[in-house]
C-alpha positions in Angstrom: 0.0 0.0 0.0 2.7 2.4 0.8 4.6 1.6 -2.3 1.5 2.3 -4.4 1.0 5.8 -2.9 4.7 6.5 -3.3 4.5 5.6 -7.0 1.5 7.9 -7.4 3.3 10.8 -5.7 6.3 10.2 -7.9 4.2 10.1 -11.0 2.4 13.3 -10.0 5.8 15.0 -9.4 7.1 13.9 -12.7 4.0 15.2 -14.5 4.2 18.5 -12.6 7.8 18.8 -13.5 7.1 18.2 -17.1 4.4 20.8 -17.0 6.7 23.3 -15.5 9.4 22.5 -18.0 7.0 22.9 -20.9 5.8 26.2 -19.4 9.3 27.5 -19.1 10.2 26.4 -22.6 7.1 28.2 -23.9 8.0 31.4 -22.0 11.5 31.2 -23.3 10.3 30.7 -26.8 8.1 33.7 -26.6 10.9 35.8 -25.2 13.2 34.6 -27.9 10.6 35.5 -30.5 10.2 38.9 -29.1 13.9 39.4 -29.0 14.3 38.3 -32.5 11.6 40.7 -33.7 13.2 43.5 -31.8 16.6 42.6 -33.2 15.1 42.6 -36.8 13.5 46.0 -36.2 16.8 47.4 -34.9 18.6 46.0 -37.8 16.1 47.5 -40.2 16.3 50.8 -38.5 20.1 50.6 -38.7 20.0 49.9 -42.4 17.6 52.8 -42.9 19.9 55.1 -41.0 22.8 54.0 -43.1 20.8 54.5 -46.2 19.9 58.0 -45.1 23.5 58.7 -44.2 24.7 57.6 -47.7 21.9 59.6 -49.4 22.9 62.7 -47.3 26.6 62.2 -48.2 25.7 61.8 -51.9 23.6 65.0 -51.8 26.4 66.8 -50.0 28.9 65.6 -52.7 26.5 66.8 -55.4 26.1 70.1 -53.7 29.9 70.5 -53.4 30.3 69.7 -57.1 27.6 72.2 -58.0 29.3 74.9 -56.0 32.6 74.2 -57.6 31.0 74.3 -61.0 29.4 77.7 -60.2 32.8 79.0 -59.0 34.5 77.9 -62.2 31.8 79.4 -64.3 32.0 82.7 -62.4 35.8 82.7 -62.9 35.4 82.0 -66.6 32.8 84.7 -67.1 34.2 87.5 -69.2 34.6 90.8 -67.5 34.7 94.1 -69.4 37.3 96.6 -68.2 38.1 100.0 -69.5 41.9 99.6 -69.4 44.5 96.8 -69.3 44.2 94.6 -66.4 46.9 95.1 -63.9 47.6 93.9 -60.4 46.2 96.3 -57.9 48.9 97.7 -55.7 48.6 96.8 -52.0 48.2 100.0 -50.1 49.7 100.1 -46.7 48.9 102.6 -44.2 52.1 104.2 -42.9 52.5 104.0 -39.2 52.3 107.3 -37.5 55.7 108.5 -36.3 56.0 109.4 -32.6 55.6 113.0 -32.0 58.6 114.9 -30.5 58.1 116.7 -27.2 57.0 120.3 -27.5 60.2 121.5 -25.8 62.3 120.2 -28.7 60.1 121.7 -31.5 61.6 124.8 -33.1 58.7 127.0 -34.2 59.4 129.2 -37.1 58.1 132.8 -37.3 55.3 133.7 -39.7 56.4 134.1 -43.3 55.0 137.6 -43.6 57.2 138.8 -40.7 60.5 137.6 -42.3 62.3 140.3 -44.4 63.4 138.7 -47.6 66.6 140.0 -49.2 66.2 140.4 -53.0 68.5 138.3 -55.0 70.6 140.4 -57.5 70.2 139.4 -61.1 73.4 138.9 -63.2 74.2 142.0 -65.2 74.1 141.5 -69.0 74.9 143.9 -71.7 72.0 145.5 -73.5 72.2 146.3 -77.2 71.6 150.0 -77.8 71.2 151.5 -81.2 73.2 154.7 -81.7 71.4 157.2 -83.9 73.2 160.3 -85.0 70.3 162.0 -86.6 66.7 162.1 -85.8 65.8 161.5 -89.4 67.3 158.1 -89.1 65.4 157.3 -85.9 61.9 158.2 -87.2 60.2 156.5 -90.1 59.2 158.0 -93.3 55.6 158.1 -92.4 56.1 159.7 -88.9 56.1 163.4 -88.0 57.8 165.4 -85.3 55.8 168.0 -83.4 57.6 170.4 -81.1 55.8 171.3 -77.9 56.6 173.8 -75.2 58.8 172.5 -72.4 57.1 170.7 -69.6 58.7 173.0 -67.0 56.7 176.0 -68.3 53.5 174.0 -67.7 54.4 173.1 -64.2 56.2 176.3 -63.1 53.2 177.7 -61.3 53.0 174.5 -59.2 56.7 174.6 -58.2 57.2 171.0 -59.1 60.0 171.4 -61.6 62.9 173.8 -62.0 63.0 176.8 -64.3 63.0 176.0 -68.0 66.3 175.4 -69.6 65.3 176.1 -73.2 64.6 172.4 -74.0 61.8 171.4 -76.2 59.7 168.3 -75.9 59.0 166.4 -79.0 56.6 163.6 -79.7 56.1 161.5 -82.7 52.6 161.6 -84.2 51.5 159.0 -86.7 49.3 160.4 -89.4 45.7 159.4 -89.2 44.8 156.7 -91.7 41.4 156.8 -93.4 38.9 154.5 -91.7 36.1 152.9 -93.7 32.7 154.0 -92.3 29.7 151.9 -93.2 26.2 153.1 -93.6 24.4 153.8 -90.3 27.6 154.7 -88.4 28.3 158.1 -86.9 31.8 159.5 -86.4 32.2 161.4 -83.1 35.3 162.9 -81.5 36.2 161.7 -78.1 35.6 165.1 -76.6 32.1 165.3 -77.9 31.0 162.0 -76.3 28.7 162.7 -73.3 27.5 160.0 -71.1 25.1 160.8 -68.3 25.5 158.7 -65.1 22.5 156.7 -64.0 20.3 157.9 -61.2 20.8 155.3 -58.5 18.4 156.9 -56.0 15.5 156.6 -58.4 16.5 153.1 -59.1 16.5 152.2 -55.4 13.2 153.8 -54.7 11.3 152.5 -57.7 13.1 149.1 -57.9 13.5 149.5 -61.6 16.5 149.0 -63.8 18.4 152.2 -64.5 18.3 153.5 -68.0 21.2 155.4 -69.4 20.4 158.4 -71.4 21.7 158.2 -74.9 23.7 161.1 -76.2 22.3 162.9 -79.2 24.6 162.5 -82.2 26.2 165.7 -83.2 27.1 166.8 -86.7 30.3 165.1 -87.9 33.4 167.4 -88.0 36.2 167.1 -90.5 39.0 164.9 -89.4 42.4 166.7 -89.0 45.6 165.0 -90.0 47.5 165.9 -86.8 44.9 164.8 -84.4 43.9 161.4 -83.3 40.4 160.5 -84.2 38.1 158.1 -82.5 35.5 156.2 -84.3 32.5 155.1 -82.3 30.0 152.8 -83.8 26.6 153.5 -82.5 25.0 150.5 -81.0 21.5 150.4 -82.3 19.1 148.6 -80.0 17.3 145.9 -82.0 13.6 146.3 -82.0 11.7 144.0 -79.6 10.1 141.0 -81.2 6.4 141.1 -81.5 4.3 139.4 -78.9 3.2 135.9 -79.3 -0.4 137.1 -79.8 0.7 139.4 -82.7 2.7 136.7 -84.4 0.0 134.1 -84.0 -3.3 136.0 -84.3 -5.2 132.8 -84.1 -4.3 132.4 -80.4 -4.8 136.1 -79.5 -8.5 135.4 -78.8 -9.2 131.9 -77.4 -11.7 130.0 -79.3 -14.4 128.1 -77.6 -14.8 124.6 -79.0 -18.3 123.3 -78.5 -18.4 119.6 -77.9 -21.7 117.7 -78.2 -23.1 116.7 -74.9 -23.4 113.0 -74.3 -26.9 111.7 -74.8 -29.0 111.3 -71.7 -28.9 107.8 -70.1 -31.6 105.8 -71.7 -33.7 103.4 -69.9 -32.3 99.9 -69.3 -32.6 97.6 -72.2 -35.1 94.8 -71.8 -33.4 91.7 -70.5 -34.3 88.2 -71.5 -36.7 86.6 -69.0 -35.4 83.1 -68.2 -37.6 80.6 -66.3 -36.0 78.7 -63.4 -35.9 75.0 -62.6 -35.9 72.0 -64.9 -37.5 72.8 -68.2 -38.3 70.8 -71.3 -36.4 71.4 -74.6 -39.4 73.4 -76.0 -38.9 76.2 -73.5 -35.3 76.6 -74.4 -36.1 76.6 -78.1 -38.5 79.5 -77.5 -35.8 81.4 -75.6 -33.3 80.9 -78.4 -35.7 82.4 -80.9 -35.9 85.7 -79.0 -33.3 88.3 -80.0 -33.1 90.0 -76.7 -29.9 90.8 -74.8 -29.0 88.3 -72.1 -26.5 88.7 -69.2 -25.3 85.6 -67.5 -23.3 82.4 -68.1 -24.3 79.2 -70.0 -22.9 75.7 -69.6 -23.0 72.6 -71.7 -22.5 69.2 -70.0 -22.2 66.0 -72.0 -21.5 62.3 -71.2 -18.6 60.8 -73.1 -19.4 57.5 -74.9 -23.1 57.5 -73.9 -23.9 54.7 -76.4 -21.3 52.4 -75.1 -22.5 52.9 -71.5 -26.0 52.0 -72.5 -24.8 48.9 -74.4 -22.7 47.7 -71.4 -24.9 48.7 -68.4 -28.4 49.0 -69.8 -30.7 51.9 -70.4 -32.2 51.9 -66.9 -28.9 52.1 -65.1 -27.7 55.0 -67.4 -31.0 56.8 -66.9 -30.6 56.6 -63.1 -27.2 58.1 -63.4 -28.5 60.9 -65.7 -31.3 61.7 -63.3 -28.7 61.9 -60.4 -26.6 64.2 -62.6 -29.6 66.4 -63.3 -30.3 66.7 -59.6 -26.7 67.5 -58.9 -26.6 70.3 -61.5 -29.8 71.8 -60.2 -28.7 71.6 -56.5 -25.2 73.0 -57.1 -26.6 76.3 -58.6 -29.0 79.0 -57.6 -32.8 78.8 -57.6 -33.0 81.0 -60.7 -30.9 78.7 -62.9 -32.5 76.9 -65.8 -31.6 73.2 -66.5 -32.6 71.6 -69.7 -31.8 68.2 -71.2 -31.7 68.8 -74.9 -30.6 65.3 -75.8 -30.0 61.9 -74.2 -26.4 62.7 -73.3 -26.3 66.5 -73.0 -27.5 69.2 -70.6 -27.8 72.9 -71.0 -27.5 75.1 -67.8 -28.5 78.8 -68.0 -27.5 81.0 -65.1 -29.0 84.5 -65.6 -27.3 87.5 -63.8 -24.0 85.6 -63.2 -21.4 87.9 -64.7 -17.7 88.5 -63.8 -16.6 86.9 -60.6 -20.0 85.4 -60.0 -19.8 83.6 -63.4 -16.3 82.3 -62.6 -17.3 81.0 -59.2 -20.4 79.3 -60.7 -18.4 77.5 -63.4 -15.7 76.5 -60.8 -18.3 75.1 -58.4 -20.0 73.0 -61.1 -16.6 71.7 -62.3 -15.7 70.5 -58.8 -19.1 68.8 -58.4 -18.7 67.0 -61.7 -15.2 65.8 -60.7 -16.5 64.5 -57.4 -19.4 62.7 -59.2 -16.9 61.0 -61.5 -14.7 59.8 -58.7 -17.6 58.5 -56.6 -19.0 56.5 -59.5 -15.7 55.2 -60.7 -16.0 51.7 -59.1 -19.6 50.9 -59.7 -20.4 52.9 -62.8 -17.4 54.5 -64.6 -18.5 57.7 -66.4 -16.7 60.7 -67.9 -18.1 64.1 -68.5 -17.0 66.9 -70.8 -18.3 70.5 -70.3 -17.9 74.0 -71.6 -19.0 77.5 -70.5 -19.4 80.9 -72.0 -20.2 84.3 -70.5 -22.8 86.5 -72.2 -23.0 90.2 -71.6 -22.5 93.7 -72.9 -18.7 93.8 -72.7 -16.6 93.8 -76.0 -15.9 90.3 -77.3 -18.8 88.7 -75.4 -21.9 87.4 -77.2 -25.1 89.4 -76.5 -27.7 86.8 -77.4 -28.5 83.5 -75.5 -28.2 81.5 -78.7 -24.6 82.7 -79.4 -23.5 82.0 -75.8 -24.9 78.4 -76.0 -23.1 77.8 -79.3 -19.8 78.9 -77.7 -20.3 76.7 -74.7 -21.1 73.7 -76.9 -17.9 74.3 -78.9 -15.8 74.3 -75.8 -17.6 71.1 -74.6 -16.9 69.4 -77.9 -13.2 70.3 -77.7 -13.0 68.8 -74.2 -14.7 65.7 -75.4 -12.2 65.2 -78.2 -9.3 65.6 -75.7 -10.9 63.0 -73.4 -11.5 60.4 -76.1 -8.2 58.8 -75.1 -9.5 58.0 -71.6 -12.6 56.1 -72.8 -10.7 52.9 -73.4 -9.6 52.8 -69.8 -13.1 53.5 -68.6 -14.5 50.7 -70.8 -11.9 48.2 -69.6 -12.4 49.1 -65.9 -16.2 48.8 -66.4 -15.9 45.3 -68.0 -13.8 44.1 -65.1 -16.1 45.5 -62.5 -19.2 43.9 -64.1 -17.4 40.6 -64.5 -16.4 40.7 -60.9 
């Protein structure tokens, strides 16, 4: 009995030890797995860091090469100079010399206080012509006039001694005839009278002084022994006529009568456009009216409508077109007109939307159409093409609703032709989705 219990206890101990060993092994395996994953993550992070370091080094090397290339290009760039290129001299600032003390400085007196001794010039012989007779000294055309001695003239003043019987002579050149032109007056120097200006009157009246002109005297005959003075009268040129006299047409200003602008007329009648979803007949009646229209028109069409109907059925395509019609109507104003003129085309008329309002309206509708295409790409791939035209009174804009719709449809057709290349991808994606 005791041996049996002992065997049972031993068996239980063995089982318990096996369980503990299995649990420990499991724990160690989990820890090892976590360590392995962490090591793999660290290795991946290290490889990524090394890759980033290599990329940064490569970018740095490229940047250095680019900087070197720019430096070389800057050095090779030709520079225009006005003179020959020469090496600029290096200027050095001289060091200031130490000043001597004031006691050692010898101050010189002023230059104007120093008496300068004149330097004697070397004596040189002067050539003198010795004339034995006065006839040899004077020329053939010169005369000798004997005058009383100067002492007789100055005896009364006591300046000179008594006369010694000497006579003073002077050489007089005979007067040569001077050509006198017409309009000139010959006056002797003694007859010329010039009155000084009156400065007091000029200071009081603040006007320019006017010198009185001397009245010309009768010409006197010229003597051969006297020097004559010829004065040419300066005739003051007449003042030019005034601008009004030269140009009589501007003397009296002319009044130019310009026609007054016509009074502002009453506003032209604008085309009344109904709102909401309308049948094609209503739009046809509006196109017949030749009344000015202000607003923006849009033309929206579905690319490859026939293919979509053949692949997805008429009912599915009509549901999409109904959703598109509601989207167009909800994205605009309550005054907009929406008309489906054919199975694959809509016309939207937005009256009153001009300038920035027209641009905002077209941009909003374009964003809504792009969102509609992206949402229906998986279940029902569809592509739209649209065009817009603004109608108004500005130059270059159509004035009638029919012309504006024609321009919008032309832009829509151009967009459709540019998107023809995307229809094959839409068709392929649609076949795969339907097959799936």
